[in-house]
N, C-alpha and C positions, 0 to 999 in steps of 0.2 A: 523472428519471422513477423513482418508487419501485417501479414494476412490473417494470422491466427496465433493466439496465445495458448500454449499447452503446458509449458514447463515452469517449475518454480523459479521465482526470482528472489535472490538473497541480497540484502542491503546491510552493510556493517556500519554501525554508529558508534564512534568512540566517545564515551561519556567520561567527563572529568568533573562535572558539577553534580554532586549528590544531594543537594539541598533545595534546588529550585524545582517548582512544579512545571511540567511541560505538557503541551498539547501535541498529540501524534495524529497525523493524517496519512492516508494513502493517496499518493499522487498518481494520476492516470493521464495518459495522452491517448486519444482515440480518434478514429475517423468515422465516416458515415456507414462503414460496414458494421460498426457496433450498433445494433438496432434496439438495444434494451435501455431502460433507465435504472436498472439494478444489476448488480454483479455479486455473485456469491463466491467468496474465497475462504481459504483457511489461512490464518496468520499464525505462524509459529515464531515464538520469540525465544532465542537462546541468550541467557544471561551470562555475565562474566564468570560466575561461579559454576557454570555448566548446567544449571537447572534450566528446564524448558517449559514453556506454556504453549498450548495449541488450542485454537478456537475457530469455529466456523463463524463467519461474519457476512452479513448482507449489507453491501454498500449501496446507498441510494444516490444516484447522480441527478443533478439539476441540469439536464442535457438540453443543449440548443443545437439544432441541426444546422450544418453549414455545407457549403459546396463540397463535393466528394474529394476534391484535391486538397482541401484544407483540413487540418487537424484541430482538435480542441483539447484543452488541458483543464484538469480540475483536481482539487484536493478534497477528499471526502473524509470527514472526521472519523477517527477510530477510537481514540482515548483522549479525554480532557483532564487536565490538572493531575497528571500522574507523576509519581516520583520514581526516577531511575536512581535507586539508592546505592548502586555499586559502581565503582570506577572500573573502566575497561570497555571491552567490546561487547555491544549488544548486537545480535544478528537477527534481523527481521526477515523471515522468509514468507513470501506471499505466493500461495498456490491456488490456481484457478480450480474450481470444483468441476468444471467441464471445459471443453475446448471453446475458446471465445474468439470470434472474428472481430477485427477492427481495433483491438487494443495494440497500440504501437510501443508504449513504454509504461513501466510501473516503477514506483519508487515510494519512499517514505519521507515525509516532511515533519520535522520536529522543531517546535518553537517554544520559547518560554513565555 
């Protein structure tokens, strides 16, 4: 629902490189209905061996307001230089801590 984000979003990342350090960011697309410059979420990570981590994270956006019909996108840093040391599927689930207006899409960006 582009008017309001209320439900968890899960992203599956297939990892085959267990030696390179990676930076993980939360990718957001939002419109002017999103009135804040911060967003509190819970990020749950399920590892290939079935272990899970769960933490509350405050994302700080460098927000630039645009015309209401135009959306903006931004990647907000979550983890830097981390090692995904297991081969297989990592599942990142991003859960809003409250109903959020104006968030159109949520994802995860992972780069070496």
